Structure formats: structure tokens, C-alpha cells
VOGU-3710 file (C-alpha; in Angstrom, 3 decimals, decimal comma):
1> mykvllalil> -33,101/-76,930/78,280  -31,811/-77,898/81,729  -34,895/-76,407/83,409  -37,207/-78,319/81,064  -35,523/-81,585/81,958  -35,588/-80,782/85,655  -39,279/-79,912/85,444  -40,000/-83,165/83,659  -38,126/-85,105/86,303  -40,292/-83,478/88,949
11> lavpvstgal> -43,394/-84,283/86,928  -42,474/-87,902/86,846  -42,568/-88,406/90,607  -45,267/-87,836/93,184  -44,816/-84,646/95,167  -43,703/-85,860/98,575  -40,791/-85,609/100,981  -38,780/-88,157/99,026  -39,841/-86,942/95,595  -36,545/-85,315/94,729
21> ahsgseqeqq> -34,674/-88,560/95,253  -36,241/-90,202/92,162  -36,528/-89,308/88,506  -38,840/-90,245/85,689  -37,774/-92,416/82,831  -36,372/-90,864/79,706  -39,552/-91,900/77,909  -41,719/-90,060/80,466  -39,573/-86,950/80,131  -39,843/-87,028/76,359
31> actrdvqrfc> -43,621/-87,382/76,585  -43,966/-83,860/78,025  -41,023/-81,983/76,506  -42,998/-80,573/73,564  -45,949/-79,651/75,787  -43,684/-77,748/78,189  -42,095/-75,890/75,288  -45,468/-75,164/73,689  -47,576/-74,113/76,676  -45,141/-73,144/79,440
41> rklmdqgdft> -42,106/-71,665/77,684  -42,530/-68,178/79,176  -42,756/-69,639/82,693  -39,589/-71,706/82,526  -37,597/-69,241/84,635  -40,175/-69,305/87,443  -39,399/-72,748/88,805  -40,360/-76,339/88,327  -43,557/-76,307/90,346  -44,772/-73,374/88,240
51> ilaclkenrp> -44,230/-75,488/85,138  -46,119/-78,360/86,728  -49,009/-76,009/87,526  -48,920/-74,742/83,936  -49,161/-78,270/82,570  -52,078/-79,012/84,874  -53,848/-75,837/83,742  -53,351/-76,850/80,122  -54,266/-80,504/80,663  -57,012/-80,557/77,968
61> klspacrdvl> -54,488/-79,326/75,374  -51,657/-81,688/76,332  -50,644/-84,632/74,225  -52,182/-87,912/75,377  -48,723/-89,195/76,328  -48,035/-86,234/78,621  -51,488/-86,496/80,207  -50,786/-90,164/80,889  -47,514/-89,254/82,624  -49,310/-86,744/84,854
71> vshgq> -52,068/-89,212/85,717  -49,677/-92,088/86,344  -47,871/-89,975/88,923  -50,912/-88,647/90,709  -50,935/-85,216/89,109
//
């Protein structure tokens, strides 16, 4: 569960030098939790950027809320 939350935090910020200094809101994290578990579960041990790539690859299947989080953060 820790890796899911960490991945969601990384999703909620733009990828930049200072990206790791910020975190997404709890609401943004919750928006993608089910999608990460559904589409990216087997990749969870491969790192947060792998999960982000998985979510991007599955964008058409994601919940509208999770897609909105990705778009709102430039993903």
C-alpha cells in the first residue's frame, strides 16, 4: 500500500527537479488508487515512474477522476 501512495504522490506533481518536494492532495491520491490497483498491480514493485507510465498507457480505461488528475498535473 505504501508504494501505491508514493506513486500517487508522484502522479500529483509535475515531473521536475522540485517535484519530490510536493505531494498531491488526499483527494487526488484517492482518485487514482483503484486504477493503480486495477491496471498496474503487477508493476508496483518496479518503481513509481513505472506506475505512472502504466497509468498513461491505460489512460482510456482510467476513471474520469484519475484522468483529470493526470491532466491537471501535465501528465
